[in-house]
C-alpha positions as CSV (number, residue, x, y, z in Angstrom):
1,X,39.3,18.5,-35.9
2,X,42.1,17.1,-38.0
3,X,41.7,17.6,-41.7
4,X,39.9,14.6,-43.4
5,X,41.2,15.0,-46.7
6,X,44.7,15.1,-45.5
7,X,44.3,12.1,-43.6
8,X,42.9,9.9,-46.4
9,X,46.3,8.8,-47.7
10,X,47.2,7.6,-44.4
11,X,44.1,5.2,-44.2
12,X,44.7,1.6,-43.5
13,X,43.0,1.0,-47.0
14,X,44.0,3.0,-49.8
15,X,41.9,0.7,-52.2
16,X,38.9,2.8,-51.7
17,X,40.6,5.8,-53.3
18,X,42.7,4.2,-55.8
19,X,40.0,4.1,-58.6
20,X,40.9,5.6,-61.9
21,X,38.4,7.2,-64.3
22,X,35.9,8.5,-61.7
23,X,33.1,10.2,-63.1
24,X,32.8,14.0,-62.9
25,X,30.2,15.2,-60.5
26,X,27.0,16.4,-62.2
27,X,26.8,20.2,-62.6
28,X,24.5,22.2,-60.6
29,X,22.3,24.8,-62.1
30,X,23.1,28.7,-61.0
31,X,19.6,29.1,-59.7
32,X,19.8,26.5,-57.3
33,X,23.8,26.3,-56.5
34,X,23.6,28.9,-53.4
35,X,21.1,27.1,-51.6
36,X,22.3,23.6,-52.0
37,X,25.9,24.6,-51.5
38,X,24.9,26.2,-48.1
39,X,22.8,23.1,-47.4
40,X,25.7,20.8,-47.8
41,X,28.3,23.0,-46.1
42,X,25.9,23.2,-43.0
43,X,25.6,19.3,-43.3
44,X,29.4,18.7,-43.4
45,X,29.8,21.0,-40.4
46,X,27.4,19.1,-38.7
47,X,29.1,15.7,-39.2
48,X,32.5,17.3,-38.4
49,X,31.0,18.1,-34.9
50,X,29.2,14.7,-34.3
51,X,32.7,13.2,-35.3
52,X,34.4,15.3,-32.6
53,X,31.9,14.4,-30.2
54,X,32.7,10.6,-30.6
55,X,35.6,9.6,-28.1
56,X,38.8,8.8,-30.0
57,X,41.1,5.9,-29.2
58,X,44.8,5.8,-30.1
59,X,44.7,8.9,-32.1
60,X,42.1,7.4,-34.2
61,X,38.7,8.7,-35.2
62,X,36.1,7.7,-32.6
63,X,33.9,4.6,-33.4
64,X,30.7,5.7,-34.6
65,X,28.8,2.5,-35.1
66,X,29.7,-1.0,-33.8
67,X,28.4,-4.5,-33.2
68,X,29.7,-6.0,-30.0
69,X,29.1,-9.9,-29.6
70,X,25.7,-9.5,-31.4
71,X,23.7,-12.5,-31.9
72,X,20.2,-12.8,-33.5
73,X,18.0,-15.7,-34.5
74,X,14.4,-16.2,-36.0
75,X,13.1,-19.3,-34.3
76,X,15.7,-22.1,-34.7
77,X,17.3,-20.4,-37.5
78,X,20.6,-18.6,-36.2
79,X,21.4,-15.6,-38.5
80,X,24.1,-13.8,-36.5
81,X,26.3,-15.5,-33.8
82,X,28.6,-13.5,-31.7
83,X,29.4,-10.8,-34.5
84,X,31.7,-8.0,-33.7
85,X,32.7,-5.1,-36.1
86,X,32.9,-1.3,-36.0
87,X,33.1,1.7,-38.3
88,X,34.7,5.0,-37.4
89,X,33.4,8.5,-38.0
90,X,33.9,9.5,-41.6
91,X,34.6,6.1,-42.9
92,X,32.8,3.3,-45.0
93,X,32.3,-0.3,-44.0
94,X,31.4,-2.8,-46.6
95,X,29.4,-5.9,-45.3
96,X,30.0,-8.9,-47.7
97,X,28.8,-12.3,-47.9
98,X,26.5,-14.8,-49.6
99,X,22.8,-14.4,-49.6
100,X,21.0,-15.0,-46.4
101,X,24.0,-14.5,-44.0
102,X,22.6,-11.7,-42.2
103,X,23.8,-8.6,-44.1
104,X,20.4,-6.8,-44.4
105,X,19.5,-8.0,-40.9
106,X,22.5,-6.0,-39.6
107,X,21.2,-2.9,-41.0
108,X,17.8,-3.3,-39.6
109,X,19.3,-3.6,-36.1
110,X,21.3,-0.5,-36.6
111,X,18.1,1.5,-37.4
112,X,16.3,-0.2,-34.6
113,X,13.7,-2.1,-36.6
114,X,15.1,-5.5,-35.2
115,X,16.3,-6.0,-31.8
116,X,19.5,-8.3,-31.0
117,X,19.2,-11.3,-29.1
118,X,22.1,-10.5,-27.2
119,X,25.1,-8.2,-27.6
120,X,25.4,-4.3,-27.8
121,X,24.6,-2.2,-31.0
122,X,26.2,1.1,-30.6
123,X,25.4,4.2,-32.6
124,X,27.0,7.5,-32.0
125,X,28.4,6.1,-28.8
126,X,25.0,4.8,-27.6
127,X,23.9,1.2,-27.1
128,X,20.5,1.2,-28.7
129,X,19.7,-2.2,-28.1
130,X,17.2,-1.4,-25.3
131,X,16.0,1.9,-26.8
132,X,12.2,2.6,-27.0
133,X,10.6,3.8,-30.4
134,X,10.8,7.5,-29.1
135,X,14.5,7.2,-28.4
136,X,14.9,5.3,-31.7
137,X,13.4,8.3,-33.6
138,X,16.3,10.2,-32.4
139,X,18.8,7.7,-33.6
140,X,17.0,7.7,-36.9
141,X,17.6,11.3,-37.2
142,X,21.4,10.7,-37.2
143,X,21.3,7.5,-39.4
144,X,19.4,6.8,-42.4
145,X,18.9,3.9,-44.9
146,X,18.7,3.8,-48.5
147,X,16.8,0.5,-49.3
148,X,17.1,-1.8,-52.2
149,X,13.7,-0.7,-53.6
150,X,14.3,2.8,-52.7
151,X,11.3,3.0,-50.4
152,X,9.8,6.1,-52.2
153,X,6.2,7.2,-51.8
154,X,4.7,6.1,-54.9
155,X,1.8,8.5,-55.0
156,X,3.8,11.8,-54.9
157,X,6.5,13.4,-57.3
158,X,10.0,12.6,-57.2
159,X,10.5,16.2,-56.1
160,X,8.2,16.0,-53.2
161,X,9.9,12.7,-52.1
162,X,13.0,14.7,-51.8
163,X,11.5,17.9,-50.3
164,X,9.4,15.8,-47.6
165,X,12.3,15.4,-44.9
166,X,13.1,19.1,-45.6
167,X,9.5,20.2,-44.8
168,X,9.6,17.7,-41.6
169,X,12.5,19.6,-40.4
170,X,10.6,23.1,-40.3
171,X,13.8,25.0,-40.7
172,X,13.6,26.3,-44.4
173,X,11.1,28.6,-46.1
174,X,9.2,26.9,-48.9
175,X,10.9,28.4,-51.7
176,X,14.2,27.4,-50.2
177,X,13.0,23.9,-49.8
178,X,12.1,23.6,-53.6
179,X,15.7,25.2,-54.4
180,X,17.4,22.6,-52.3
181,X,15.4,19.7,-53.4
182,X,16.0,20.4,-57.1
183,X,19.9,20.9,-56.3
184,X,19.9,17.6,-54.4
185,X,18.4,15.8,-57.4
186,X,20.8,17.4,-59.9
187,X,23.8,16.6,-57.5
188,X,22.7,12.8,-57.7
189,X,22.5,12.8,-61.5
190,X,18.8,12.8,-61.8
191,X,18.2,16.6,-62.8
192,X,14.9,17.6,-64.3
193,X,13.0,14.6,-63.0
194,X,11.3,16.4,-59.8
195,X,7.7,16.5,-61.5
196,X,8.0,12.6,-62.5
197,X,6.5,9.8,-60.4
198,X,8.8,7.1,-58.9
199,X,7.0,4.7,-61.2
200,X,8.4,6.6,-64.3
201,X,11.9,5.9,-63.1
202,X,14.4,3.0,-63.6
203,X,15.8,1.0,-60.7
204,X,19.0,3.1,-60.6
205,X,17.4,6.3,-60.9
206,X,15.1,5.4,-57.9
207,X,18.3,4.6,-55.9
208,X,19.7,7.9,-56.9
209,X,16.5,9.8,-55.7
210,X,16.5,7.8,-52.6
211,X,20.1,9.0,-51.9
212,X,18.8,12.4,-52.5
213,X,16.1,12.2,-50.0
214,X,18.5,10.8,-47.4
215,X,20.6,13.7,-47.9
216,X,17.8,16.0,-47.3
217,X,17.7,14.8,-43.7
218,X,21.2,15.9,-43.3
219,X,22.3,12.5,-41.6
220,X,25.6,11.8,-39.9
221,X,25.6,8.4,-41.3
222,X,23.8,6.6,-44.4
223,X,23.4,2.9,-44.7
224,X,23.1,1.4,-48.1
225,X,21.3,-2.0,-48.7
226,X,22.7,-3.4,-51.9
227,X,22.7,-0.4,-53.9
228,X,24.2,-2.2,-57.2
229,X,21.4,-4.9,-57.4
230,X,19.5,-4.9,-60.4
231,X,21.0,-1.9,-62.1
232,X,23.5,-2.0,-65.2
233,X,27.2,-1.4,-64.6
234,X,27.4,2.1,-65.7
235,X,24.8,2.9,-63.2
236,X,26.6,0.7,-60.5
237,X,29.8,2.9,-61.4
238,X,27.9,6.2,-61.1
239,X,26.4,5.1,-57.7
240,X,29.8,4.1,-56.3
241,X,31.3,7.5,-57.3
242,X,28.3,9.3,-55.8
243,X,28.7,7.4,-52.5
244,X,32.4,7.9,-52.4
245,X,32.0,11.6,-53.2
246,X,29.5,12.2,-50.5
247,X,31.7,10.6,-47.9
248,X,34.5,13.1,-48.6
249,X,32.3,16.0,-49.2
250,X,29.9,15.7,-46.0
251,X,32.4,13.5,-43.9
252,X,29.8,10.8,-43.9
253,X,30.0,7.5,-42.1
254,X,28.7,4.8,-44.4
255,X,27.8,1.3,-44.3
256,X,27.3,-0.6,-47.8
257,X,26.0,-4.0,-48.0
258,X,27.0,-5.4,-51.3
259,X,27.9,-8.8,-52.9
260,X,29.9,-6.6,-55.5
261,X,33.7,-7.0,-54.8
262,X,34.7,-4.4,-57.3
263,X,32.0,-2.0,-55.6
264,X,33.4,-2.7,-52.3
265,X,37.1,-2.2,-53.4
266,X,36.1,1.2,-54.6
267,X,34.4,2.4,-51.4
268,X,35.6,0.2,-48.3
269,X,37.9,1.5,-45.6
270,X,37.4,-1.8,-44.0
271,X,35.1,-5.0,-44.8
272,X,33.5,-7.3,-42.7
273,X,32.5,-11.0,-44.3
274,X,29.7,-12.9,-42.8
275,X,29.5,-16.6,-43.2
276,X,27.0,-18.9,-41.4
277,X,26.3,-16.4,-38.8
278,X,29.8,-15.5,-37.9
279,X,32.1,-12.6,-38.8
280,X,34.6,-14.6,-40.7
281,X,36.8,-11.6,-41.3
282,X,37.0,-7.9,-40.5
283,X,39.9,-5.9,-41.6
284,X,41.0,-4.2,-44.6
285,X,40.4,-5.3,-48.1
286,X,44.0,-6.0,-48.6
287,X,43.9,-8.2,-45.7
288,X,40.9,-10.0,-46.9
289,X,42.6,-10.6,-50.4
290,X,45.7,-11.9,-48.5
291,X,43.8,-14.2,-46.1
292,X,44.3,-18.1,-46.6
293,X,41.2,-19.0,-45.1
294,X,39.4,-21.3,-47.8
295,X,36.0,-19.9,-47.4
296,X,37.1,-16.4,-48.2
297,X,39.4,-17.7,-51.1
298,X,36.5,-19.4,-52.5
299,X,34.3,-16.2,-52.1
300,X,37.1,-14.1,-53.7
301,X,37.4,-16.8,-56.6
302,X,33.9,-17.2,-57.5
303,X,33.4,-13.1,-57.4
304,X,36.4,-13.2,-59.9
305,X,34.6,-15.5,-62.3
306,X,31.5,-13.4,-62.3
307,X,33.3,-10.1,-62.5
308,X,36.3,-10.6,-64.6
309,X,39.0,-7.9,-64.3
């Protein structure tokens, strides 16, 4: 497989890698470092193999996730209308748009929680629109989601939350599970919190724990639903650095729903802008910023007012 790191400067959007003052990754304790490093290396190798298994087109990485002419309505309310976009293996797509335009609905269809009315939803080369629940469980072992609220189990500790998918896999001894869970929490910046309950954590910390739990399942792709909503700017910066670092370290395919243009510029290889049920734009961030579409320019100008440079 081609060296992913070496190819990054050739990406159609260097914006996602041209961020200064990136935070240093958190230190990992010596007692857990070997276990978590082995676990992460295994995940990286798995994701490289998954990327190789997806057919390449025009010497580019194969498309891992795609919407092809997807429509979705709830009663008379049209959420998505003939929407198409894709994300290649190991790349990050940001879904942009105002509230209520179908961003989170798109993620729920990728997870199989909702079905499209028409069109194809492809994950790892398979059209999942007609999958039954058993088949979808297989997809959910490859693709996991970090929800806005974290979706942590409230009645068990933070450490037990992260250990849960490790125990489900039944591949590690209990002492290894505890080491990996502790190491993953340290890696996402919430060291020493394994014995706390989720209710003891801030919103940003819950998101970090949710990412650690997602990593514990060794996914090929992670979907992030508004990861910076209701968190302070410093935590948003740290979450962005973490998502970006995981992409490179694990060769993860990622989709990030966000309203935060600064966050999208940091992460995105491509963006899709949803407006009134349509994919009004799909391409690189530079192409979006250069667009003369008045709706897109209005969105960009309003974002600039809210988040001054």
